[in-house]
Every structure is written in C-alpha cells, then in structure tokens.
C-alpha positions, 0 to 999 in steps of 0.5 A: 833365867829371871833378872833380879832387881833389888829394891832399895826401899826395902832392902839395905835399909840398914845403910843410908839410901846413898850407900844402898846402890853400892851395896846391891851391885856388891850382892850381885844385882844388876838392876834396881827399883825403888818407891819414890825418887823425888828427895834427890836430884835426878842427877845425883841419882843417876851418878849413883847408878852409873858408878855402880853400873846399875840399871834403874827399872821401876819407880812410882808416881808420888804418894801425896799426903802419907799421914794422911792416909793417902797413897797416891793421888792419880784417882782422887776426884778434884786433885786432876791438876795435882795429879798430872803434875805429879806424872809430869814429874815422874816423866822428867825423872824417867827420862833422866834416869833411862827407867823404862817404866813407871808405876801410876799410884791410884788412890785409897777411897774413904769409906762411903765414897763413890768408887766408880767416880774414883775409877773414872778419874783415875781412868782419865788421868792413866790416858794423859799419862799414856799419852805423855809416856808413849812418845819415849817408849816408857810403860806404865804400870798399875799395881793391885795392893792387898787390903791388909796391907793397904786398906781401901786401895782403888783395887786389890784384885789382879783381875781388877786391874786387868780390866782397868788395863783394858778400860785405859786402852793405851798400848803402853799401859800394863799391870804390874804383878806383885805375887805377894799381893797376888797370893793374899787376894787371888791365889792361883799364881800359876794360872795368873803367871801362864794366862795373863802372859804379856799383859804384866810388865814387871813382877814383884816378890816376897814370901807369904804371909809375912813378906820376907825373903821369898824362901820361906813361906806358901808360895814356891818361888823356884817353881815360879821363876821357872814357870816365867821363864817357860811363859817367855817373861823377859822383865825384871823381878823386883825384890820388894820384900823386908828382910828377916835381919840384914839384907846380906844375911838373907841373900842365900836364895839369890846365890843360884840367880846371880849373875854379876859376879 
C-alpha cells in the first residue's frame, strides 16, 4: 500500500507553519515533506517532527532569488560557489533532521542562454553533491517541472531527467517522479511507472490539470497507486497539491489509505 507524506508547503496552509505538523499528524499522515527548511533552525524543525511522531522524507536546496525568477542556482554558470554552499547547507539540515533524500534544484535558463552550458554546470555540481551526501547514505533527486508551472526550467520532461541521471553517473542520484508534471508534459504515466521502476525514488501527486486533490481531473490515481504496489515501489508519495478549500475538508480521498488512526 502506498505511503503518503503531507506536503507542508502546499497543504494545511490555513495554519501557521509551526502548527502544520500537528495538523498533518492528526489527519493521519506519518511523514511530511516541504520545500525549504532554511527559515527555521534545524533543532526547531526536529522538535516539531518528534513531538508529532513524523518522519521528514524530502526537502529542496535553496531556490536562489525567487523575485528575480530564479528557481535553484545549481545549474547557473559562474554561481558554483553559491550552489555548493547551498548543497553543504542542505546536507547539514538532512543530517540533523534524519531526512533520507534531498531534491537538488537546477535553475531556470534565461531565453537565449546556452542550455548546454547550464546542463554541464548542473552535472558538475550534482557530482559534487553526490560525493558529499553518499557517505551518509542520503539520496539526491532531480525533478522535471512542466513549462506552464515553471517556464524555462532546465528540464521539463521525465526523459530529460532520466538522461541527466545517467550523465551524472553516481549511484545515489535518482529522479523524482511528480505525476502532475509528468502528465502535463509526457503522459503515459503507467509506462513511466512500470518501465523506470527503480530509477525514481520519490513520487508526488496532484490532480491534472488543476493541481488539486488527487480525486478529480484526468489522472486515475487509485489505479496508479495499485500499479506502484505492483512494481514494488517502496518510497513515499508526497501530496504536493493545493487543496480546493481547507486541507482537512479535501482529505476524503485519503481515508482508504490512512494508516495512522
């Protein structure tokens, strides 16, 4: 049966961040993920996790200057020192929070820029990150983002990230299969789940095309959850969706999968 992690950056946002941990636990989640931990000391986050018996399963490296359109800096030529400082900081948080995997954000590529140079920069920084994280048994993830949600991101297709992992060529680097993004770009989700089992280590869900609860839209999630079981997927399924109203009101879909009572 799939294991679901609440995404505290998109769910329970009707509450202050500190209160979302208890809300997720009360709703039946045993794990959480969120975008960025860096606004809080690791000790504080660890306290909130422990108080609510929650496991942290994923967070991202820092996004850079969001106001300037950045979404990660690890692929930006000339910003290697900043990217590696972000990677080192993420490692410190992952160790303090017992988080088994971290998503290394690449970058958006300005129109007219040399995408190959950005890709090469990212590969070099990912190899640095892989070498730093590997002794601690922590996996690194890269994620394709559809161009409507995140225009000009380094990669939009699952096949691009799969190829990128091959080029990085480190055993602790995998893809992050966000089925919302994958549906909007690649489609054929059952093929991605079946054929590339073992090459993705984290799955995220949301309805398509509206990115709400996984009980509407064009993706048949109960069927895909069964398929994930069939291919032996052992990782977490992150609920990175934006609720239609309050988070709790939209959790009817989760009742059949809830394990914590």
